[in-house]
N, C-alpha and C positions, 0 to 999 in steps of 0.2 A: 731474560728471555733469550731466544736463540739468536745467533749471529745474523742470519737472514730470515727475519720473522715473516711468517706467511699471514695472509688475511684471516679474519675470524672464520668465515664460512669454509675456506679450504682446510683450516685447522680442524674444525668440527667434523668435516667430511672424512679427513684422514684418520682422526681418532676413531670414529665410528666404523670406518672400513677395517682398521686394524682390529678393533673389538670383534667385529663380525667374523673375521678370519681366524680368530684365536681358538685353538682346540678347546673343547669343553663348553663353549658358549652355544646358546640356542641359535645364534645367527640372526635373530630378529632385533630390530632397533625400535625402541619405544621413545615416547616424548621425554620421560625422565633421563634417558640416556643422552638425548640431544642437549637437554638443559645442563647436565653434568659436564659434557664436553665443552659447552660454552663457558661454564664456570672455570674449568681448567684453563681455558684460553685467557679469560679475564685475570686469573691469578698469575699468568705468565709461566705456567708449567711448560717446560720444553716438550715438544712433540716426541722427541727421541726418548725422553724419560717415561712418557706414557707408554710408548711402544715397548720399551725395555721392561716396564712393570708387567705388561700383558704377557710377555715372553717368560719372565721369571715365574709368575703365578702359574702359567700353563705347564712349565717344566716341573714345578713342584707337584702339581696334580698328576702329571703323567709318570713321573719317576717315583714310584711307590713300591713298597715291598710286595712280592708275589703273594697272591691270595688275599690282598686287601679288598674290602668291599668296594664296589664301584661308587664313585662320587656322583652327586646329582649334577644336572646341567646348570650352568651359570646363566641366569636370565636378566642380569642387570650389570651395567658398567660400574655401578656403585660397589659391586663385589670387589673390584680392584683398587678402590681408594686406599686401603691400608698399605698395599704393595706399592702404589704410586708414591705415597709418602715415604716409604722405606727407600725406594730407589732415589728419591730426591736427596736423601741423607747419605747415600752410599758413595764411596770413592773407589769405584771399580773400573778397570779398563774396559773400553768398548768391546775389546776382543772377547771378553767373558760372555757378553750378551750375544755376540755372533756365534760363539760356541754353543750356547743354549739354543739358538735358532736352528743350527745344524742338527743338534741332538733331537729336537722336536720333529724336524722334518724326517729324520731317520726313523724315529719311533712311529710317526704317522704312516710311513710307508710299510713298516713291518707289521702293523696291526690290521 
């Protein structure tokens, strides 16, 4: 778990807040999303890894070839589970995810 673990409710709130802010999501939180966030906390998944997975998935969805058909709206936190698992196994510098965050912000401003 993280060096300075946060409480269960704060973890859930922060995961759901990050999910709601992620480009491509509906922005609505449902009961299954809350349950999944609680499960991630129980598993000891670091909050930063969840946030990085949301960023990685959003970047992949936003950086696509010109003329690609639009993707549907993400309506569940569960959509990100495979990417969360991927991020947990990655050994990537935190600066890579910061780069993706900046890229997404730039893309969002230009659209």
